[in-house]
N, C-alpha and C positions, 0 to 999 in steps of 0.2 A: 771672487767670482760674482758676488752680488753687485759689487761696484761696476764691474765690466758689463754686466747685464743692464744696469741702469744707464750707463753711458750709451750702450747700443740703442736702448729704447728712446733716449733723448735724440740721438742723431737720426733715427729712423722715424721720428714723429711726423706724421703727414700733416701738411698745412695747406689749406685752401683759402685764398684771398679773393674777395669780391670787392672791386673798387669802382665807384661811380663818381665822376667829376663833372662840374659845370663851372664855367668862368665867363662872366660878363661884368666888367668893372670890379667885381669881387668874386672870390672863389668859394665854392661850397661843394661838399661831397660827403660820401658815406663809405665806410670801410667795414666789411664783415670778415671776421677772422674765425676760421673753423679748424680746430685741432682735435683729432679723434672725434668724440661725440660732443665736445664742448664748443660753444659758439658765442661770440661776442660781436656786437655791432657798435660802431662809433660814428659820430658825425663831426665834421670840422668845417670851418669857414674862416675867411679873412674879414676883418672889420677894422675901422678906424676907432682907436681907443686911446685916450690921453694924447691926442695929436700924432699917434703913430699907427701904422697898419700892423696888426698882430694876427697871428694864427690862433684861433680859438678851437679847442679840442675837448671832447667829452663823450660820454655815453649818449647814444641816440635818444634815450628817454630820461636823461639826468642833466645835472649841471655841467656847464662848460667853463673852461679856464684857459688863459693864454699859455702858449708854449714860449720858451725863451727865444728871443729874436735871433735869427741866424746871421744877421749882419746885412750888408748891402746885397740886394738880390742879384744884380747883374754880375758882381764879382763871384758870388757863390755859384752861379750857373757856369761861368767861365772855368772855375776850379773843377767843378764836377765833370764838365765836358773834357777838360784836359786830362783828368784822372782816368776817365772812361777810355779815352783815345790811347793812353800810354800804358794800359794794363791789359795787354793782349791775353795772357794766360788766365788771369782772374776773370776777365770778361768771357772768354771762351768756356771756362769751367761753369760759370754761373748760368750762361744761356743754355748750355748743354743739359743742365740738370733741372731746369724750370720748364714745366709744361704749360703752354698757353692754351687754355680751353676756349676762350673767347676774348677778342680784343678789337674794339671798334672806336676810332677816334676821328674827330672832325675839327678842323681849326680854320677859322676865317681871320687872317692876320691883317689887322688894320693899324692905322697910325697916321701921323701928320708928316712923317719923314719917309718919302718913297724909297730913298736909298737904303735906309735901315730896314724897311719892310723886305726889300729884295735880298738884303744881306741875311736876315734871319730866315727867310724862305729857303735860300740856298744852304744855310747851315743845318737847318732841320732836315732837309732832304738828304744832305750828306750823312747825318747821323743815322737816318733810316737805312742808308746803303751799307752801313757797317754791320747791320744785323745779318745773321746767316740766312741764306735763301729759304731754308725750311721754316724759319720763324717768320720771314716776311710774307710767306704764303698764308700764315694764320692771322696776320694783322691787317685789318682794313683801315687804311689811313687816307684821309682826304684833306689836303692842304690847299687853301685858296687865298692868295694875296688880295687884299682889298684896299685899293688906294683912295677910296672915296669916303671911308668912314674912319673916325679917329679911334674907335674901340675895337678890340679883338674879342672874338667869341670862341670858346673852346668847350667841347663836350665829348665825353667818352666813357666807356666802361670796359673793364678788363677782369678776367677770371684767371687766376694763376694757381698751379698746384706744384708743390715741391716738398722736400723733406727738410726738417729743421737743421740737420747737419749741413745741407747745402749752403744755407745762409751763414752758419758759423765758419765754415771753411772759406767761403768767398770773402767774408768780412776780414778774416785774418790775412788773406792774400791782398785785398785792397789796401788795408792798413800798412802792410809791408811795402807795397808799391808806392803808396803815398809818402811814406818815410824816405824811400829812395829818391823820389822826385824832389823832396824838400832838401835833401842832402846835396843833390846835384845842382840845385839853384842857389845854394848858400855861397856867400863870397869866399869863405875859406876853401870850399871844394873847388871853386873856379880858379882860385889862385894856385892851389896845388896842382890842378890839371894843366895850367898854363906853364908852370916852371918845372913840373915833374917832382917826384919825391926821391929822396936818396936814403938808403939804408947803410951807407958806408960810415 
């Protein structure tokens, strides 16, 4: 009974996130995490270190250190967008159980390649269209293509409220979907699908 009560308390733990972001050549931001009456605030930024761009993370009033490199950024974005697009049930569950208190974003998308700017503008607008109408009404999003400046500028703030159980369940659903996508893209799975399988 005690174990069941502890599990319920963990799943029902209220979580409130305050996220502030700013990007111009380098990214910097603050994240405030509130659970019950406990509150922690973190600061993060990107910076060139040892010839590589790293994400530095730490307490807002303490030392900071680099996080492990996630790999090539463009490939990571493509993988994340593919996973988001192909996980309808997990995406629907996550968005249904997260309350957006405030969300305001502004992006001036610049660059030297006009075709790439147009492509990314359309891609981001398409991602926004996948959000439920009720959520889109709560999100203020201003996207401006800028063909005359080489640098992009992004700023935004967001306040989210959810229960810890929402993240745990959603993470399990996304990991399951990610595993299914990897199995479908594996050469063995494609070969079996092409020729069929026999149990005789």
